[in-house]
N, C-alpha and C positions, 0 to 999 in steps of 0.2 A: 464524512467528507470534510476536508480542511476548510478553515475560514475563507481563504482566497477563492476556493472552488465554489463555496456557497455564494460569495459576493458576485463572482462571474456569472453564476447561474441566474441570480436575481436580475442582474443587468441585462442579460440576454433575453429573459422573459419580458422585462419591461420594454425593451426595444421592439420585440416582436409584437407585443400588444399594441404599442403605439403605432407601429407600421400598419397593423390590421385595421385599427380604428381609422387611420388616415385614408387607407384604401376604401373603406366602407363609405366614408363621407364623400370622397371623390366620386365613387361609382354612383352614389345616390344623387349627387348634384348633376352628374353628367347625363343620367337617364331621365331627369326631370324635364318637362316641356318648358319653352321660353315663357309662357304665360304663368306657369307655376312658380317661376323664379323671378317674377316681377318684370320680365322682358329685358333685363340687363344684368350683367355681372356686377358684383360689388367692386369698389375702387381697388381693394387689395387684390382681389382675384384678377382684375383687369391688368394691374401692374405686374403680377406674377406671370401672366400669360404673355405680356408684351416682352418680357425678358427671355422667354424660352420659345424657340421655333417649334419644338415638339409640342409644347403646351398650346401654341396657337393652332396647330393642326388638330389637337384634341378638342379645342374649343369649337373649331369648325364642325367636327363630327358631332359634338354634343348639340350645337345649334341646329344641325340637320336632323336631330332626333335619333342618331345612331349611338350604340353603347360604346363605352371606353373600357375595354377589357385588358389593355396592355399591362396594367399594374397587377392583375391577379397572378399571372405566371411569375412575375418578378417577386411578389410576396412569397409565393411558394418556394422559390429558389432560395430566398434569404432564410426562410424557415429551415430549409434543408441544410444550408450552410451552418446555421446556428446549432442545429442538432449534432452535426458531425464535429464541429469545433469543440462542443462541450464534451462529447464522447472521447475525442482525441486527447483532451486535457486530462480526463479521468484515467484513461489508459496510461498516460505518461506518469501520473502520480502513483498509480497502482504498480507500474513497472519499477519505479524507484524504491518503493517499499519492498517489493519482491527481491530486487537486486541487492538489497542490504543484508539479506539472509545468507548465512554461510553455505546453505545447501544449494543456493542458486548457481554457484560456481561449479557444482557437482552434476546437477541434472537440469540444465537451463531449459531444454526443450519441453520436458514434462511440466515444469513449473509455469512456463509461458502459456502452454496449452490450457492449463488449469485457470490461469488468469483470464484468458480469452473466453473460456466457457462461462466464467462468472460475470464478466463485464460487458458482454456483447448482446445482452437481451434487447436493449433499446434499438440497436441497429437491426436486429433480426425482425423485430416487430414492425419497424417502419421502412423496411427495404423496398416495398412496393412503391411507397410515396417518394422514395429517393431515387427510384429507377431512372427518371428523365435526367438526373443530374449526376449520375455515377461517374461519368467521364470527367466532368469538371472537378468533382470532389475526390478523384483518384481512388475510388472504391473498386478494386479489382476482384475478380473471382465470380463463380457461378451462384453463390449463395451468401447469406448473411455472415456465416462463420469465416469464409474466405475474405469477404469485404472487410470485416473487422480486423483480421490478421494483416491485411494490406495497410489498414489505418495505423496499426501499431508499428509496422515496418517503416512507414513514412515518418513517424515520430522518432523512431530510433535513428533513422538515417540523418534526420535534421539535427537531433541532439548530439550525435557523435561524429557528424561530418563524414559518414562512410563514403568510400570511393563510388563514383558514378556507375562503375561496371558491376557493383555488388547488387544482385537481384534478391528479392525476398525469397525466391525458391532456393537459391544457393545458401542464403543465411539459415533458413529453417533446416535445410539438409545438413549443414555443418553442425548445427546445435544438436540434431539427433545423433550425429557421430560422437559428439562430446558425451552425451548420455551413455552411449554404448561403450565408450572407452572407460568411463567410470565403473560401469558394470564389470567390464573385463579385468581391469587392473586393480580394482579395490574390492568391490563387493564379492566377486567370485574367489578372492583370496582369503576371505575371512574364515576363521579368526587368525589374527597375527600373533606371533610369539611374544612380541614386545611392542612398546610404544614406538621405539625407534624403527621397527619394521613397518609399522603402520604409516609413520611419517615418510619413510622412504617410498612406499607405494603411492602415497598421495603426491609426492613430488614427481614420480614417474607419470602419474596421470596429468599433472599440470604441464609437463613437457609435451605430452601427447596432445593435450588441448591446444597448446600454443602452436603445435605443428599443423593442426587442422585449420585454425582460424587465422594464423599469422600473428606476429607479436603486437601489431598496432590494434587490430580489432579485438584480440584477446584481452589486452589491457583495458580497452575502453569498456568492454562488456563486463568483465569480471574483476576489474581493479578494486572497486568499492567492496564487493563481496569478499575478496581475498584480504583486503586491509582490515575489514571489520572482523573477519575470522581470526586475524592475528592480534587484534586489540587485547583480548584477555591474556594472551601469551606475553605481550609487551608489558602489561601490568605485572604479571608474574616476575618478569626480570627486574622490574623496578622494586617490587616488594622484597625480593631476595638479595638486592644489592645493599650490602652493609656499608658501602663507602660513600653514600650520598644521604643527605638529610631529607626529612619529610618535605620540606619546602622545595628542594630541588626535584624530588620525585613528582610532586604535584605540578611543578612548572613543566616538566618533561611530558607528563600526561596531557596537560592542556595544550601544549604545543603540538602533540600528536593529533589531538582532536581538531585543532585549527587547520593543520595540514590536510587532513582528510576532507574537511569542508571545502577548502580552497582548491585542492586538486581535483575533486570530483564534482564540484559545483552544486553541493547540496547542503541543507541544514540537517545536521545529524539528528536533531530532535524530531524531524519530520519522517525519518526513515528508521530510527532506532528508538526503542522504548526508553524514555528519559530515566526511568527508575533503574534500568540496567547500567546506564552511565554513572548514576549516583552510587550504585553498589561497587563499581570499580574504584571510584574515588575513595569510598569508605575503606576499602582494602588497603589503599595506600596510606591513608591517615592513621589507620590502626597499627601501622608498623611502629608508631611512637607510643603506643599504649591504648588500652580500651577507651572507647568514647562513650559518654553518657547519653541518655535518651534525647536530651535537648540538642546536643551536638549532632547526633545522627539525623534528627528531624531537620535541622538547618541545612544539612547537605542534600537531603531528599527534596526539600522545598526549593533549593536553588536550582536544581535540575528539572523538577517535575511540577513545581507549583504547590501551593498549600493544600488545595482540595484533593488532588491526586495523592499527595504524600499522606494526608490524613487518612484517606481510605486504605491505602496500602499498609500503613503502620497499624491501623485498627485490625485489619485482616491478619497481619503478622502476630499481633497480640492474641487474637482469638485462636490462631493455630498453635501458638506456644502453650496457651492454657489447656487446650484440648490434648496436646501431646503429653503434658504433665498429668492430666487426669487419666489418660490411657496408660501411662506408666504405673500410676498408683493402682489402677484396676488390675493390671497384669501381676503386680507384686502381691496384692491381697488374694487374688485368685490362686496363685501358686502356693501361698501360705495355707489357704483353706484346703486345697487339694492334698497338700502334704499331711495336714492334720487328719483328714478323713482317711487317708491311706494308712496312717499309723493306728487309727482306731480299729482297723481290721476289716474295713469294707472291701468287698470283692470288686474287680474291675467292672463287672456288670452293674453292681450297686452304685459305683461311682458314676457310670454313664447315666444312670437314672436320676441321680441327685444333682449333677452339675448344671443342667438347663435352668433349674430354679435358682441355683446360686448365681449363675451368670446373669439372669434377669435382675436379681436384687442388686448386683454390683453395677450393672448398666444404669439402673435408676440412681444409685448412690453417687456415681461419678458423672452423671449427666452426659452419657455417651449414646443415648438413643437418638 
């Protein structure tokens, strides 16, 4: 969960606990007899009740010995609203990360169903408690899965200002059609004879997708995914452009990233792995020549921070060393096999000898 989500969750819990404590004190005081309360309300309580006609009526009920239960349903409703608001925020965050993947623009229905399966556990578990408030909270459908789907739809409708006549049934149906068109126009045509043929098929799919959803909704739902899908290709064009300097290429790259954030209303670091953005920048910088380890680390740290960069670079170092040991293992194994073959061993004898040799080499090159 992101830092803002954690802060929001803490604030919601604090508010709920405060409200529950307040209700408990009020209920305890209201159910107490006049003698037990000293026969009179405190000055602050008297002042508060004087300001509120509802409070004065509650005071009369309490003085008569009757219970004040009006706050209990109110507390339960606020608890329900807090739970749904928190889930709605999490669904929105999860959607934005899902939408940033290139495959979202290809099979959106399948990916959104997977998202809902993973994120709707809290709603399914608490659906019975939420039942009295489902109308107010706009939780539609016969079960928790349908209610969670309606919650995501309401977030999407607000986020993208969908037209009022777009129902969630129609949206999910159209997304399923998009999945089917990708299957028909791309998957069933594999393999393609060339990259150009694949790109042409992909473009036909995008045209079909636009025809299903309409240009406006299609761009709103898939614009981020399409643009991020194109980002590495944009970098390829910058890298192969021999008429611009490295500084000009870097400026164009940063301008592209800023446009994406501005146009789609997201921070790229929240929906794209920052290390991937760093790798793209390194490709551009290396057009002027190889970079040293310190220069590479500086780029990674600028995008991903020092801790994440340190872990990544350490992992890369370990992978490189292992790859070098594996290469040395294969070379020595091939040399020993050739020597044994020349010594006159039969294929059966070689099969018997090689397991022991392999074990020795695995230990030697630390590959176990």
